[in-house]
C-alpha positions as CSV (number, residue, x, y, z in Angstrom):
1,M,41.1,15.0,-111.5
2,H,41.2,11.5,-113.0
3,W,39.8,9.1,-110.4
4,G,40.7,5.5,-110.2
5,T,43.8,3.6,-111.2
6,H,46.0,2.9,-114.2
7,V,47.7,-0.5,-114.6
8,V,51.1,-0.2,-116.2
9,K,51.4,-2.1,-119.5
10,K,54.6,-3.4,-121.0
11,G,56.6,-0.6,-122.6
12,E,54.8,2.2,-120.7
13,T,56.8,4.9,-118.9
14,L,55.7,7.4,-116.2
15,Y,56.1,10.2,-118.7
16,R,53.6,8.6,-121.1
17,I,51.1,7.9,-118.4
18,A,51.3,11.4,-117.0
19,W,50.9,12.9,-120.5
20,R,47.8,10.8,-121.0
21,Y,46.1,12.1,-117.9
22,G,47.5,15.7,-118.0
23,R,49.6,15.3,-115.0
24,D,53.1,16.4,-114.1
25,Y,55.2,13.2,-114.1
26,R,57.1,14.2,-110.9
27,E,53.8,15.0,-109.1
28,L,52.2,11.7,-110.2
29,G,55.3,9.8,-109.4
30,R,55.6,11.2,-105.9
31,A,51.9,10.5,-105.4
32,N,52.7,6.9,-105.9
33,G,55.8,6.7,-103.8
34,L,58.2,6.9,-106.7
35,S,61.5,8.8,-107.1
36,P,63.9,9.6,-109.9
37,P,64.5,7.9,-112.4
38,W,60.7,7.1,-112.1
39,T,61.0,3.4,-112.9
40,I,57.8,1.5,-113.2
41,K,57.0,-2.1,-114.1
42,P,54.2,-3.9,-116.1
43,G,51.3,-4.8,-113.8
44,Q,52.1,-2.0,-111.3
45,V,49.1,0.0,-110.3
46,I,49.3,3.8,-110.5
47,R,46.8,5.6,-108.3
48,L,45.3,8.6,-110.2
49,D,43.2,9.8,-107.2
50,R,46.3,10.9,-105.3
51,R,48.1,14.2,-105.5
52,G,51.9,14.4,-104.9
53,S,54.1,17.2,-103.8
54,V,56.2,19.4,-105.9
55,P,59.8,20.3,-104.8
56,T,60.1,23.6,-103.0
57,Q,62.6,24.9,-105.6
58,T,60.1,24.1,-108.3
59,R,57.3,26.1,-106.6
60,T,59.8,29.0,-106.1
61,A,60.8,28.8,-109.7
62,S,57.2,28.8,-110.8
63,R,56.5,31.9,-108.8
64,S,59.5,33.6,-110.3
65,Q,58.5,32.6,-113.8
66,S,55.0,33.9,-113.0
67,S,56.4,37.2,-112.0
68,D,58.5,37.3,-115.1
69,S,55.4,36.6,-117.2
70,V,53.7,39.6,-115.6
71,S,56.7,41.8,-116.3
72,R,56.8,40.6,-119.9
73,S,53.1,41.3,-120.4
74,R,53.6,44.9,-119.1
75,S,56.3,45.5,-121.7
76,T,55.1,43.5,-124.6
77,Q,56.4,45.8,-127.3
78,P,59.9,46.3,-125.9
79,S,60.1,42.5,-125.4
80,R,59.1,41.9,-129.1
81,A,61.8,44.4,-130.2
82,R,64.4,42.7,-128.0
83,S,63.5,39.2,-129.3
84,S,63.4,40.2,-133.0
85,S,67.1,39.4,-133.5
86,R,66.6,36.0,-131.9
87,S,63.6,35.4,-134.0
88,S,65.5,36.3,-137.2
89,Q,68.0,33.6,-136.2
90,G,65.1,31.1,-136.0
91,S,65.0,30.8,-132.2
92,Q,63.6,32.5,-129.1
93,T,64.5,32.0,-125.5
94,V,61.5,31.6,-123.2
95,A,61.6,30.1,-119.7
96,N,65.3,29.3,-120.1
97,V,64.6,27.2,-123.1
98,N,65.8,28.2,-126.6
99,W,62.8,27.3,-128.8
100,H,62.8,26.7,-132.5
101,W,60.0,25.8,-135.0
102,P,59.7,22.0,-135.4
103,H,58.6,22.5,-139.0
104,G,58.4,25.4,-141.4
105,G,54.9,24.7,-142.7
106,T,51.7,26.8,-142.3
107,V,49.9,26.6,-139.0
108,I,46.4,25.4,-139.9
109,A,45.0,25.1,-136.4
110,G,46.0,27.1,-133.4
111,Y,45.9,26.3,-129.7
112,S,42.4,26.5,-128.2
113,T,40.9,25.8,-124.8
114,S,37.3,26.4,-126.0
115,G,35.1,25.3,-128.9
116,K,37.1,22.7,-130.8
117,V,39.8,22.2,-128.1
118,N,43.4,21.9,-129.4
119,K,46.1,21.3,-126.9
120,G,48.8,22.4,-129.3
121,I,49.1,23.7,-132.9
122,D,48.8,21.8,-136.2
123,I,51.3,22.5,-138.9
124,A,50.7,21.5,-142.5
125,G,53.4,19.6,-144.5
126,S,54.1,16.8,-146.9
127,P,54.7,13.2,-146.1
128,G,58.3,12.6,-145.3
129,D,59.1,16.2,-144.4
130,A,61.7,16.6,-141.6
131,V,60.3,17.1,-138.1
132,K,62.9,18.8,-135.9
133,A,63.4,19.0,-132.1
134,A,62.1,22.4,-130.9
135,A,64.8,22.6,-128.3
136,D,67.6,20.6,-126.6
137,G,66.4,17.8,-124.5
138,S,66.0,14.1,-124.0
139,V,63.5,11.7,-125.7
140,V,61.2,10.3,-122.9
141,Y,58.7,8.7,-125.2
142,A,58.8,7.3,-128.8
143,G,55.9,5.1,-129.9
144,N,52.2,4.9,-130.9
145,G,50.5,3.9,-127.6
146,L,48.6,7.2,-127.0
147,L,45.2,7.2,-128.7
148,G,44.8,10.0,-131.2
149,Y,48.5,10.9,-131.5
150,G,49.7,8.3,-133.9
151,N,53.5,7.9,-133.9
152,L,54.4,10.2,-131.1
153,I,57.7,11.6,-129.7
154,I,57.9,13.4,-126.3
155,V,61.0,15.4,-125.4
156,N,61.9,16.5,-121.9
157,H,63.6,19.9,-121.9
158,N,64.0,20.6,-118.2
159,E,62.1,20.0,-115.0
160,H,59.1,22.1,-116.2
161,Y,58.8,21.7,-120.0
162,L,58.0,18.9,-122.4
163,S,57.3,19.0,-126.1
164,A,55.4,16.6,-128.3
165,Y,55.4,15.7,-132.0
166,A,52.5,13.7,-133.2
167,H,51.3,11.9,-136.4
168,N,54.8,11.1,-137.6
169,R,55.3,8.7,-140.6
170,K,58.5,7.5,-139.1
171,I,60.3,8.0,-135.8
172,L,64.0,8.5,-136.1
173,V,65.0,8.6,-132.4
174,Q,64.6,6.3,-129.4
175,E,63.7,6.8,-125.8
176,G,66.7,7.9,-123.7
177,E,68.4,9.6,-126.6
178,D,69.6,13.2,-126.2
179,V,68.6,15.5,-129.0
180,K,69.7,19.0,-130.0
181,A,67.4,21.9,-131.2
182,G,66.9,21.5,-135.0
183,Q,67.9,17.9,-135.1
184,V,65.6,15.8,-137.3
185,I,63.7,13.4,-135.1
186,A,60.9,12.1,-137.4
187,E,59.3,12.2,-140.8
188,L,56.0,14.0,-141.0
189,G,53.1,11.8,-141.6
190,S,49.4,11.1,-141.1
191,T,49.3,8.4,-138.5
192,G,46.3,8.9,-136.2
193,T,44.8,11.6,-138.4
194,D,43.3,12.0,-141.9
195,R,45.9,14.3,-143.5
196,P,49.7,14.8,-143.4
197,V,50.2,17.2,-140.4
198,L,52.5,17.8,-137.5
199,H,50.6,18.2,-134.2
200,F,53.0,20.0,-131.8
201,E,52.5,20.6,-128.1
202,I,54.4,22.2,-125.3
203,R,53.4,21.3,-121.7
204,K,54.5,23.1,-118.6
205,N,54.3,21.0,-115.4
206,G,52.0,18.6,-117.3
207,N,49.6,21.2,-118.5
208,P,49.2,22.2,-122.2
209,V,50.3,25.8,-123.0
210,D,50.1,27.8,-126.2
211,P,53.2,27.0,-128.3
212,S,52.9,30.4,-130.1
213,R,53.9,32.1,-126.9
214,Y,57.2,30.2,-126.9
215,L,58.2,29.8,-130.6
216,P,59.9,32.7,-132.4
217,G,58.0,35.0,-134.7
218,R,58.0,34.3,-138.4
């Protein structure tokens, strides 16, 4: 829980604010009396000490996905066998999203919730390498206003999932733009970090999840 308030600055969106505080943008919006398309204005005060509701269909979907996750965990090997053909095509469908690798480089730091916490994975690359959208979606943030992320892109895939691409040298898309899986959205860089790297995150309902559970096997 992040107590207190956040005063909206020029250029900020609810997506960006929710990402910063690890909140679901819909939940945070409803907590502040907002509704789609979640329009906010500079100077507006966002209360962080309030909790909003989540639509009934979302809770139901979450329960269904949770049940699906249990089923998948009980049949890991068959699932891997079934997904191998999808992986060979460079994609894997998880939670109704067809996921692709955003870059083909080596993963140099994995997702971790203990020790040196990493909310996503870090993929090595060279300056200027193509950074690609991991799935179809819409760009909800493109800028450098989040500390530690450098030039950042956030893509909304559906009501549950967002993905993020950080430390880019150059952003090639703009907010509100629809993108397709595999579309080049940025040039890999080192903004906000000390080496060329793509920091990639997937968030479910505002919470970071392990991207390796969603991306296809290599």
